[in-house]
DONUVO-99354 format. One record per residue: x, z, y of N, C-alpha, C in turn; residue in three letters. Coordinates in nm, 3 decimals, padded with zeros to 5 digits. Layout:
FIMI   n.east     n.up  n.north  ca.east    ca.up  ca.north   c.east     c.up  c.north  type
FIMI        X        Z        Y        X        Z         Y        X        Z        Y   ALA
...
REM end
This chain:
FIMI   n.east     n.up  n.north  ca.east    ca.up  ca.north   c.east     c.up  c.north  type
FIMI  -07.063   06.705  -08.917  -06.943   06.781   -08.884  -06.830   06.684  -08.851   MET
FIMI  -06.759   06.710  -08.744  -06.647   06.625   -08.704  -06.526   06.660  -08.789   ASP
FIMI  -06.438   06.566  -08.802  -06.315   06.592   -08.876  -06.208   06.641  -08.780   THR
FIMI  -06.109   06.708  -08.835  -05.999   06.756   -08.752  -05.927   06.640  -08.685   ALA
FIMI  -05.917   06.527  -08.755  -05.849   06.410   -08.698  -05.920   06.363  -08.572   HIS
FIMI  -06.054   06.363  -08.574  -06.129   06.320   -08.456  -06.102   06.414  -08.339   GLU
FIMI  -06.090   06.544  -08.368  -06.062   06.640   -08.261  -05.921   06.621  -08.206   HIS
FIMI  -05.824   06.611  -08.296  -05.686   06.602   -08.249  -05.659   06.470  -08.180   THR
FIMI  -05.734   06.365  -08.213  -05.710   06.238   -08.146  -05.753   06.243  -08.000   SER
FIMI  -05.834   06.343  -07.965  -05.879   06.357   -07.827  -05.780   06.436  -07.741   LEU
FIMI  -05.682   06.497  -07.804  -05.585   06.577   -07.732  -05.484   06.485  -07.665   ILE
FIMI  -05.468   06.502  -07.536  -05.373   06.422   -07.460  -05.249   06.507  -07.436   ASN
FIMI  -05.141   06.470  -07.502  -05.017   06.547   -07.491  -04.970   06.561  -07.347   HIS
FIMI  -04.976   06.452  -07.270  -04.929   06.456   -07.132  -05.010   06.555  -07.049   ASP
FIMI  -05.141   06.556  -07.070  -05.226   06.650   -06.995  -05.194   06.794  -07.034   GLN
FIMI  -05.176   06.818  -07.163  -05.143   06.954   -07.207  -05.006   06.997  -07.154   LEU
FIMI  -04.911   06.907  -07.153  -04.779   06.938   -07.100  -04.787   06.974  -06.952   HIS
FIMI  -04.862   06.895  -06.878  -04.879   06.922   -06.734  -04.949   07.056  -06.712   GLN
FIMI  -05.049   07.085  -06.794  -05.119   07.213   -06.784  -05.025   07.328  -06.815   LEU
FIMI  -04.939   07.312  -06.915  -04.841   07.415   -06.949  -04.749   07.444  -06.832   PHE
FIMI  -04.708   07.339  -06.762  -04.617   07.356   -06.649  -04.687   07.418  -06.528   ILE
FIMI  -04.808   07.371  -06.499  -04.876   07.413   -06.376  -04.958   07.540  -06.390   THR
FIMI  -05.013   07.565  -06.509  -05.101   07.681   -06.528  -05.091   07.731  -06.671   ASP
FIMI  -04.988   07.811  -06.701  -04.968   07.858   -06.838  -05.086   07.937  -06.895   PRO
FIMI  -05.156   08.009  -06.811  -05.273   08.085   -06.859  -05.382   07.990  -06.905   VAL
FIMI  -05.410   07.888  -06.826  -05.511   07.788   -06.864  -05.465   07.712  -06.989   ALA
FIMI  -05.335   07.686  -06.999  -05.283   07.620   -07.118  -05.310   07.704  -07.242   PHE
FIMI  -05.283   07.833  -07.232  -05.305   07.922   -07.346  -05.452   07.927  -07.385   GLU
FIMI  -05.540   07.929  -07.287  -05.683   07.926   -07.316  -05.722   07.796  -07.386   GLN
FIMI  -05.669   07.685  -07.339  -05.698   07.555   -07.400  -05.640   07.547  -07.541   GLU
FIMI  -05.522   07.601  -07.560  -05.459   07.604   -07.692  -05.548   07.680  -07.790   ARG
FIMI  -05.595   07.796  -07.749  -05.682   07.876   -07.834  -05.814   07.805  -07.862   GLN
FIMI  -05.868   07.739  -07.762  -05.994   07.666   -07.779  -05.977   07.552  -07.879   ARG
FIMI  -05.867   07.478  -07.867  -05.843   07.366   -07.957  -05.821   07.413  -08.101   LEU
FIMI  -05.750   07.523  -08.116  -05.728   07.579   -08.251  -05.861   07.621  -08.312   ILE
FIMI  -05.942   07.692  -08.235  -06.072   07.736   -08.287  -06.161   07.617  -08.318   GLU
FIMI  -06.159   07.517  -08.235  -06.237   07.395   -08.257  -06.195   07.329  -08.389   GLN
FIMI  -06.066   07.326  -08.414  -06.015   07.267   -08.537  -06.053   07.351  -08.659   THR
FIMI  -06.042   07.483  -08.647  -06.079   07.571   -08.758  -06.227   07.553  -08.793   ILE
FIMI  -06.309   07.534  -08.693  -06.453   07.517   -08.718  -06.485   07.389  -08.794   LYS
FIMI  -06.391   07.296  -08.802  -06.415   07.173   -08.879  -06.391   07.195  -09.028   THR
FIMI  -06.328   07.308  -09.063  -06.302   07.338   -09.204  -06.429   07.390  -09.271   ALA
FIMI  -06.428   07.391  -09.401  -06.540   07.448   -09.476  -06.557   07.594  -09.436   LYS
FIMI  -06.680   07.640  -09.423  -06.703   07.779   -09.381  -06.628   07.883  -09.465   PRO
FIMI  -06.616   07.858  -09.594  -06.547   07.955   -09.680  -06.396   07.959  -09.656   GLU
FIMI  -06.341   07.861  -09.585  -06.198   07.859   -09.555  -06.165   07.907  -09.414   ASN
FIMI  -06.265   07.923  -09.329  -06.240   07.953   -09.189  -06.177   08.090  -09.166   GLN
FIMI  -06.218   08.191  -09.240  -06.159   08.324   -09.221  -06.010   08.321  -09.257   ALA
FIMI  -05.977   08.251  -09.364  -05.837   08.241   -09.407  -05.755   08.165  -09.302   ARG
FIMI  -05.812   08.060  -09.246  -05.741   07.984   -09.143  -05.720   08.068  -09.017   LEU
FIMI  -05.821   08.148  -08.981  -05.804   08.236   -08.863  -05.695   08.340  -08.889   ARG
FIMI  -05.692   08.393  -09.011  -05.588   08.491   -09.046  -05.450   08.426  -09.042   ALA
FIMI  -05.441   08.304  -09.092  -05.314   08.232   -09.088  -05.270   08.207  -08.944   LEU
FIMI  -05.363   08.166  -08.858  -05.329   08.143   -08.718  -05.288   08.272  -08.650   GLN
FIMI  -05.356   08.382  -08.683  -05.320   08.512   -08.625  -05.176   08.546  -08.664   TRP
FIMI  -05.141   08.524  -08.791  -05.006   08.552   -08.837  -04.904   08.467  -08.762   ASN
FIMI  -04.934   08.340  -08.744  -04.843   08.251   -08.670  -04.828   08.301  -08.526   ILE
FIMI  -04.940   08.334  -08.462  -04.935   08.382   -08.324  -04.854   08.511  -08.312   ASP
FIMI  -04.866   08.600  -08.411  -04.790   08.724   -08.408  -04.640   08.697  -08.418   GLN
FIMI  -04.603   08.605  -08.505  -04.461   08.573   -08.519  -04.406   08.506  -08.393   GLN
FIMI  -04.487   08.420  -08.332  -04.443   08.351   -08.211  -04.440   08.441  -08.089   LEU
FIMI  -04.514   08.551  -08.093  -04.522   08.640   -07.976  -04.387   08.702  -07.941   SER
FIMI  -04.294   08.699  -08.033  -04.160   08.755   -08.007  -04.070   08.658  -07.931   HIS
FIMI  -04.115   08.536  -07.916  -04.034   08.431   -07.853  -04.102   08.383  -07.726   TYR
FIMI  -04.036   08.401  -07.612  -04.097   08.368   -07.484  -04.044   08.236  -07.425   HIS
FIMI  -03.929   08.195  -07.466  -03.875   08.070   -07.417  -03.933   07.956  -07.501   HIS
FIMI  -03.979   07.848  -07.437  -04.043   07.738   -07.511  -03.958   07.681  -07.624   PRO
FIMI  -03.827   07.669  -07.603  -03.741   07.614   -07.708  -03.730   07.711  -07.825   VAL
FIMI  -03.721   07.840  -07.795  -03.715   07.940   -07.901  -03.845   07.940  -07.982   ALA
FIMI  -03.959   07.926  -07.912  -04.089   07.920   -07.983  -04.096   07.795  -08.070   ARG
FIMI  -04.049   07.684  -08.018  -04.049   07.560   -08.094  -03.963   07.575  -08.220   LEU
FIMI  -03.844   07.633  -08.205  -03.757   07.652   -08.321  -03.824   07.741  -08.425   ASN
FIMI  -03.893   07.846  -08.381  -03.963   07.933   -08.474  -04.077   07.858  -08.542   LYS
FIMI  -04.150   07.776  -08.468  -04.258   07.698   -08.528  -04.203   07.603  -08.634   MET
FIMI  -04.090   07.541  -08.607  -04.028   07.451   -08.705  -03.989   07.531  -08.829   ILE
FIMI  -03.931   07.648  -08.809  -03.893   07.733   -08.922  -04.016   07.769  -09.007   GLU
FIMI  -04.125   07.808  -08.940  -04.248   07.843   -09.012  -04.303   07.723  -09.089   LEU
FIMI  -04.297   07.607  -09.026  -04.345   07.485   -09.091  -04.267   07.458  -09.219   PHE
FIMI  -04.134   07.460  -09.210  -04.053   07.429   -09.327  -04.063   07.538  -09.434   TYR
FIMI  -04.075   07.664  -09.394  -04.095   07.770   -09.493  -04.223   07.744  -09.572   ASP
FIMI  -04.330   07.710  -09.502  -04.456   07.680   -09.569  -04.446   07.556  -09.657   GLY
FIMI  -04.379   07.456  -09.609  -04.362   07.332   -09.685  -04.285   07.359  -09.814   LEU
FIMI  -04.177   07.436  -09.806  -04.097   07.465   -09.925  -04.173   07.555  -10.023   PHE
FIMI  -04.252   07.650  -09.971  -04.335   07.732   -10.060  -04.438   07.645  -10.132   ARG
FIMI  -04.496   07.550  -10.060  -04.594   07.459   -10.120  -04.527   07.376  -10.229   PHE
FIMI  -04.411   07.321  -10.198  -04.336   07.243   -10.297  -04.306   07.326  -10.422   ARG
FIMI  -04.262   07.450  -10.400  -04.231   07.537   -10.514  -04.356   07.568  -10.596   ASP
FIMI  -04.467   07.588  -10.528  -04.592   07.614   -10.600  -04.633   07.494  -10.683   ALA
FIMI  -04.618   07.375  -10.627  -04.650   07.253   -10.703  -04.559   07.236  -10.824   LEU
FIMI  -04.436   07.283  -10.812  -04.341   07.271   -10.922  -04.346   07.390  -11.018   ASN
FIMI  -04.445   07.478  -10.999  -04.465   07.590   -11.091  -04.366   07.703  -11.076   GLY
FIMI  -04.304   07.717  -10.963  -04.206   07.823   -10.945  -04.268   07.958  -10.907   LYS
FIMI  -04.397   07.959  -10.877  -04.467   08.083   -10.847  -04.561   08.113  -10.962   TYR
FIMI  -04.567   08.238  -11.004  -04.661   08.271   -11.112  -04.805   08.255  -11.064   PRO
FIMI  -04.891   08.216  -11.155  -05.031   08.203   -11.119  -05.094   08.341  -11.114   THR
FIMI  -05.199   08.354  -11.038  -05.269   08.481   -11.027  -05.353   08.503  -11.152   ARG
FIMI  -05.359   08.626  -11.193  -05.444   08.661   -11.305  -05.559   08.746  -11.254   THR
FIMI  -05.663   08.751  -11.331  -05.776   08.835   -11.294  -05.735   08.981  -11.306   ASN
FIMI  -05.754   09.054  -11.200  -05.721   09.196   -11.200  -05.839   09.272  -11.146   THR
FIMI  -05.838   09.399  -11.173  -05.946   09.481   -11.119  -05.891   09.569  -11.008   SER
FIMI  -05.976   09.602  -10.916  -05.938   09.687   -10.803  -05.980   09.829  -10.837   VAL
FIMI  -05.884   09.921  -10.828  -05.914   10.060   -10.858  -05.963   10.129  -10.732   LEU
FIMI  -06.070   10.208  -10.743  -06.120   10.278   -10.624  -06.029   10.395  -10.588   PRO
FIMI  -06.018   10.423  -10.459  -05.944   10.538   -10.412  -06.027   10.664  -10.434   PHE
FIMI  -05.961   10.773  -10.466  -06.032   10.900   -10.479  -06.063   10.952  -10.339   LYS
FIMI  -06.179   11.008  -10.324  -06.218   11.062   -10.193  -06.171   11.203  -10.176   LYS
REM end
């Protein structure tokens, strides 16, 4: 299995930038391909969660059509996640407890 670093080291920023300018549809296809390729390098038990996370990111970004606005939103999402991670490491979030799921009545 290849590592994500090996995949990302093959990405040429200049080529992707040129593709974004000349063919936005092809850029979007390549973006999706690269994301999926990277997700596939994760452990199988983590891949569904990573796809869900990417879906959530894509949904939030779908409201922003200007590249700078999308970039600003991506930065905001990054820092929100970073601060949540920091808070979790510092014990600011309660730990999950074992709970049971109640069935719905039919």
